[in-house]
C-alpha positions as CSV (number, residue, x, y, z in Angstrom):
1,M,91.3,94.9,173.9
2,T,94.5,92.5,173.5
3,H,97.7,94.0,172.1
4,R,97.6,90.3,170.0
5,T,94.1,91.5,168.5
6,T,94.5,95.4,168.4
7,R,97.5,94.0,166.0
8,L,95.0,91.8,163.9
9,V,92.1,94.5,163.4
10,T,94.9,96.7,162.4
11,A,95.8,94.1,159.8
12,V,92.3,93.0,158.6
13,L,92.1,96.7,158.4
14,A,94.9,97.2,155.8
15,A,93.9,94.5,153.7
16,A,90.5,95.5,153.3
17,V,91.9,98.8,152.5
18,A,94.6,97.7,149.5
19,V,91.8,95.4,148.1
20,V,89.7,99.0,147.8
21,A,92.3,100.8,146.2
22,A,93.3,98.2,144.3
23,G,89.3,97.9,143.0
24,C,89.5,102.0,142.5
25,A,92.2,101.8,140.8
26,Q,91.3,99.5,138.3
27,E,88.1,101.0,137.6
28,Q,90.3,104.4,137.0
29,H,91.6,102.6,134.5
30,A,88.5,101.0,132.4
31,G,86.7,102.5,129.8
32,H,82.6,103.6,130.7
33,E,81.2,99.7,129.7
34,G,83.4,98.7,132.4
35,V,86.2,97.7,129.4
36,E,89.6,97.7,131.1
37,V,92.0,99.8,129.3
38,S,95.7,98.1,128.9
39,A,98.7,99.6,127.4
40,T,99.9,96.9,125.9
41,E,96.9,94.2,124.7
42,H,93.4,95.4,122.5
43,N,90.2,94.0,121.4
44,E,88.1,93.9,118.6
45,A,86.8,97.0,118.7
46,D,90.0,98.4,119.1
47,V,90.8,96.9,115.5
48,E,87.6,98.0,114.2
49,F,88.3,101.6,115.2
50,A,91.7,101.6,113.3
51,S,90.3,100.4,110.3
52,D,87.2,101.9,110.1
53,M,89.2,105.3,110.9
54,L,92.1,104.6,108.3
55,Q,89.2,104.9,105.4
56,H,87.5,108.3,107.0
57,H,90.9,109.9,107.7
58,A,91.5,108.9,103.9
59,Q,88.8,110.4,102.8
60,A,88.9,113.7,104.9
61,L,92.6,114.2,102.8
62,S,90.9,113.9,99.8
63,M,88.4,116.3,100.3
64,V,91.4,118.6,101.5
65,D,93.4,117.6,98.3
66,L,90.4,119.0,96.2
67,T,91.0,122.6,97.6
68,L,94.1,123.2,96.7
69,E,93.1,124.3,93.2
70,R,90.5,126.3,94.3
71,S,90.5,129.7,96.0
72,L,89.5,130.3,99.2
73,R,89.5,132.5,101.9
74,P,92.5,132.5,103.8
75,E,90.6,131.0,107.3
76,V,89.2,127.6,105.6
77,S,92.6,127.3,103.5
78,R,94.1,127.3,107.0
79,V,91.2,124.4,108.2
80,A,91.9,122.3,105.4
81,E,95.8,122.6,106.5
82,Q,95.2,121.6,110.2
83,V,93.0,118.8,108.9
84,R,95.7,117.5,106.8
85,E,98.6,118.1,109.8
86,A,96.8,116.5,112.2
87,Q,94.9,113.2,110.3
88,A,97.7,112.3,108.2
89,P,99.9,111.1,111.1
90,E,97.3,109.8,112.3
91,I,96.8,107.7,109.1
92,Q,100.6,106.1,110.0
93,T,100.0,105.5,113.4
94,F,96.6,103.1,112.7
95,T,98.5,101.7,109.4
96,G,101.3,101.2,112.1
97,W,98.4,99.1,114.9
98,L,97.4,96.9,112.3
99,T,100.5,95.7,110.8
100,E,101.2,94.9,114.2
101,W,98.6,93.2,115.1
102,D,98.6,90.8,112.0
103,E,95.2,92.5,110.8
104,E,94.3,93.7,107.0
105,V,95.5,97.3,106.4
106,P,92.3,98.5,104.4
107,E,92.4,100.1,100.8
108,T,91.6,103.3,101.3
109,M,90.5,106.0,98.3
110,R,93.9,107.1,99.2
111,D,95.4,103.8,98.2
112,H,97.3,104.5,101.1
113,A,99.7,101.8,102.2
114,N,98.8,98.6,100.3
115,A,98.9,100.3,97.1
116,G,100.5,103.2,96.0
117,H,98.2,105.1,93.3
118,G,99.4,108.2,95.6
119,D,96.7,111.2,95.1
120,D,96.4,110.3,91.2
121,H,92.9,109.6,91.3
122,G,93.0,108.7,87.4
123,A,90.7,109.8,84.6
124,G,86.8,108.8,87.0
125,G,88.0,111.2,89.6
126,V,87.3,110.8,92.8
127,A,83.8,109.1,92.7
128,E,86.1,106.2,90.8
129,S,89.0,106.2,93.5
130,M,86.2,105.2,95.8
131,E,85.0,102.1,93.6
132,G,83.9,99.5,96.5
133,M,84.5,101.6,99.5
134,D,82.5,101.2,102.6
135,T,80.8,104.3,102.8
136,D,78.6,102.9,105.9
137,M,80.3,104.8,108.3
138,P,78.9,107.8,110.1
139,G,79.5,111.0,108.5
140,M,80.9,109.0,105.4
141,M,80.4,111.1,102.1
142,T,79.3,108.4,98.6
143,A,80.9,109.2,95.5
144,E,77.9,111.1,94.3
145,D,78.9,113.7,97.1
146,M,82.6,113.8,96.3
147,T,81.3,114.9,92.5
148,A,79.7,116.9,93.2
149,L,82.7,118.6,95.4
150,E,84.7,118.6,92.7
151,T,82.9,119.4,89.5
152,A,81.2,122.2,91.6
153,S,81.5,125.8,90.8
154,D,84.2,127.9,92.3
155,A,81.3,130.3,93.3
156,E,79.8,126.8,95.4
157,F,83.1,125.1,96.3
158,E,83.7,126.8,99.4
159,D,80.4,126.2,101.1
160,L,80.1,123.2,99.9
161,W,83.3,121.5,101.2
162,L,82.6,123.3,104.8
163,E,79.1,121.4,105.1
164,M,80.4,117.9,104.1
165,M,83.9,118.2,106.6
166,I,81.8,119.4,108.7
167,E,79.2,116.3,108.6
168,H,82.5,114.1,108.3
169,H,84.1,116.0,111.6
170,E,80.4,114.9,113.2
171,G,80.6,111.5,112.1
172,A,84.3,111.2,113.1
173,I,83.2,111.9,116.4
174,E,81.2,109.7,116.8
175,M,82.8,106.9,116.2
176,A,85.9,108.4,118.4
177,E,83.3,108.9,121.6
178,G,82.0,105.1,120.8
179,H,85.4,103.8,120.9
180,Q,86.1,105.5,124.2
181,Q,83.8,103.5,125.6
182,E,84.8,100.1,124.0
183,G,88.0,100.5,123.1
184,R,90.6,98.3,125.1
185,Y,93.7,99.5,123.7
186,A,95.1,102.7,125.9
187,P,96.9,104.4,122.9
188,A,93.6,103.6,120.7
189,V,91.3,105.3,123.8
190,E,93.3,108.3,124.4
191,L,94.2,108.9,120.4
192,A,89.9,108.3,120.4
193,T,89.8,111.4,123.2
194,D,91.7,113.6,121.1
195,I,90.1,112.9,117.7
196,A,87.1,113.8,119.6
197,E,88.4,116.8,120.9
198,S,89.9,118.1,118.2
199,Q,87.7,118.2,115.7
200,A,84.4,119.4,117.6
201,T,87.2,122.5,117.9
202,E,87.2,122.5,114.0
203,V,83.7,121.5,114.0
204,E,82.8,125.0,115.3
205,T,85.0,126.9,113.8
206,M,84.1,125.7,110.2
207,S,80.4,126.2,111.4
208,E,81.3,130.0,112.0
209,L,82.8,130.6,108.8
210,L,79.7,128.8,107.1
211,G,77.5,131.1,108.8
212,G,79.8,134.3,108.1
């Protein structure tokens, strides 16, 4: 083999290695369904995730609000506060993304970001604040569920709250895991991963508290 031929073979092999490496790098940045993740671009799944999870989180915070006037075990109160500390900032994040993408920010039962009634649910309680809300998302409570929680006796409230919040978290985990496979916007996919992991941990804690 001549020196020139050797150089040619070496160049071809190097090019082949570069193509394979590029393919592997692209695969590492792709979702489970082959959706290529981007630091700047988003798709319709990202919009749906932000819109739905914003409403889902808002209901969780309304459930946390209902614990404020109740006598709970300290461990349950800590879980409620963890939910507030995690999900309130995430609502702000979802709102920011939707605004940046020039998408509608949906109304929530807390009227977050686009109304202004704050936490005042009015004379009709939480059921009234859910009028027109989408309750088809996994884990979402109905108006009847929320009314049952709001009007539960002190003896019933804690267990009912834990049961409902576990179901609510499990729905959020389902939504987040779905987005890990379908989302394009890297920050949204990363947040979905965080939500799935952190809420799974909280479900384990709440299940132990419910069993205890």
